[in-house]
N, C-alpha and C positions, 0 to 999 in steps of 0.2 A: 370611752368605748365600754357601753354596756355587755353583759352577755346575751347571746339569744333568749335564753331562760327567762332574763329579767325583762327583754323588750314583750315577749310571748305575754307573761305576767301582766304588764302595764298595758297590753293590748286587748286582753281579756276584760279591763274595768269598761269601757264603751258599751261593750255586749253585754255586759252585766248590766249596766244603767238601762238599757235598752229594755232588758229581760225586766227587769223592775217593774218600767211603765208599763209593758204590758201585762205583769201579774196586777198592777192597781186598776187597769181596765176590766179584768177578770172577776175583782172582788168588788167594783163599784160600778152603779150605773152611770155612762157616759154624759158629761154635761158637756156642753157648749162653751158656757161662759168659761167654767174651770178648766179646759183645753184650750181656749183662745189665750186666757193668762199664763196657762204653762208654755204655750208656745213664744208668746211675747218674752218669756223669762229666757227660754231656752235659746232666741235670736240675740238676747242683749248677751248671752254669754259667748255666743259664738263671734259675735261684733269684737266683743271685750278679749277674745284669744286672738283674733287679727291683730287688733291695733297696739295692746298692750304686749304680745308675747311674740307673734311671728314677726310682725313690720321692722319694730326697733330692733330685732336680733338680725334681722336680715341686712337692713340697711347701714349696720354698725359694721358688717363683714365685707359687703361687694359693693360695687358702684351703685348708683338709684338708676341706670339705663337697664342693668342686670336684672333688678327686684322688679321694674316695670315690664319689661318682656315676659319672664316668668309670671309675674301676675297674671299678666294679660292671656298668657295660654292657659291658665287655670281658669280663666276665666270663661274664653273660646272653648274649652273642653267642657265645660257646665253647658255652656249654650247647645253644644252638639248631643251630649248625653239627655239633656231635656228634649231636645228636638226627635230623636229616636224614640223616647219613648212616650212622649207625647203622641207620636203616629201611630205607635203599637196601640196606645188606651183609645185612641180615636177608632181603629180598627175592631178593637172588642166591643164598644159600645154596641154592637147587632146581636153578642151573646145575653140574651135574657136572663140569664141567672147571674150575671156579672163575674163570675168569677176570674174569666180573664183579666178583666179589670183589675180586680184585687190581686192578681198574680204580678201587674205590671206595676203596683203599688209595693208590692214584697221585694221587684228587681229594684226600684228606685230607691228603697229604705237600703238594701244591701250596696249598693254603689256609693252610698252617702257612708255607710260603716265602712267601707275599700279606702274611702278617704281619711278616713279616722286613722286606722290603719298605716297609712300612707306618711302622715302626719307625725304619728309618734314613732315610726321607725326612724322617719328625716330627722326627728328630734333627740333620737338618742344617738344619732352620728354625731350630734353636739356635746350633749350632755344630757347625766341621768337626771338632773333636776329638771331640764325643758322638757322632757319626755314625761317625766311623772305630772308636771305641771299641765300640760296639753291632756294626760289623760284624765287625769282630776276634771279638768274643763268639760272635755265631752261625754263622763258620765253625767254632770249636769243637766246638757243639753241633750242627751239621749234618752232621759226619762220620759219628755213629753211625747216624743217621735216615737218611742216603743207604745206610749199608751193608744195615741191615736192609730197605728198601725193595726193593734188587735182590736181596737171597737170600730175601725171599718170591717175587719174579718168577721166579729160576731153581728154585725149589720148584715153580710152576705151569707150568713146561716153556716159558715164553718165551723165542724164540730169542734168541740173545745180540747181535745187530745191532740187534733191536728195543730189548732194555734199557739199551743204550749210548745210542740215540737218544732213547727215554724219560728216562732221567737227565739227558742234556743239555738235554733240553725244559724241565726245572724252572726255569731262568733266567727263562722268560718271565712268571710271575707275580710273582716278586720285583721283578724290573725294570717291570713294569706298575704293582705297587704304591709303589714308590719315586718312579715318574714323578708319579702321581696325588697322593701326600701332598705331595711337593715344591712340586706346581704349587697346592693348595688351601691350604696352611699358610704359603707363604714371606711371604704379604702380610697374615696374621691374626697378632694380639697373640697376648700370652704366654697367655690362657686358653685358646684354641683348640689351641696349639703342647702347650702343657704337659698339657690334656685329652686331646692325641692319644698322647703318651705312657704315661699312665696308663692310657685304653684299651686299648694294646698291651700293657701290663704286666699287666691282667685275661686277658687272652689266654694269656700265656706263662704266667700262674703256673699255670693250671689244665692248659695242655699239659704241662706238667713234670709235674704230680701225678698227674694223669687219663692219659695217654700215655705219658712216657716210663718213670714207676716202674710202672704195672700193666703195661706190656709187657716191664719188665726180669725182672717177678715172674711171668711168666705162664708159664715152664717151668723156673726156677731159684730156689731160694730165697735170702735175702739172706746174704752170706758178709762176712769182714772184708775181705776184697778189693773189694767193691763199696761197702761201707760206706766204706773208704777213696777210692774212685773218687770217690763223690758229694762227698767232704770236699774232694778235690785239684782237682776241677772248679768249687768254689767259691773256693779258693785261687787257681788259674790267673786267674779271670777279675778278680779284685779286684786281683791284683798288676799285669796289664794295666791296668786302670782306673786303678791308682794311677801307674803308669808312666806313661801318655798324658798325665796331670794336670801330671806333672812335668815333662815335656817340651812343654808347651803354654804 
């Protein structure tokens, strides 16, 4: 069992990845093709996290029906959150400035980082290696997300100082979720720990398919580069995961 300070340090990594992506959007002109490739790579990483790290670990420790139920609950939770955010975004369309819609994007990203924190906190209840591997994987996936978020704020005319402050504030949900998962799961048995990982896998799978890929296809069509980016993202995380297992 890792200490709370170790878990907090690991949880900061996705927030830093998101912040780095935001700073890239500040430094460079937004390019839709580049953003699409980055989102495909992030989706490949997320799918690899689920299929290479989370699901095999859960299926090894608990029964398939328990994994299926927890995964399904994670998917249903995503659908519920997506429905609520969608209604709020729809209600904000009458706002001519678009600022309320921008805040809905901020809330959606915060919820995504909250799920990252849950995953890292749950992983820390299993082993340090798993928590570290998951944190590193999310760093890679959160860079394009941070890029897209700040690019959207720039388009809405949000002042630069406020954009940087809001980007840095994404550390709050991921840290809060990691602490919550750490204290809830550290004394529980494997059913609860693996169930939490399976639940997070359900959230992440739908997020990759419905958010990252859908956003990547909004303005540009798939190209060989975007398909290769998805494949490369999957390969990169798989190699990171294998390297961590060898070093442990």
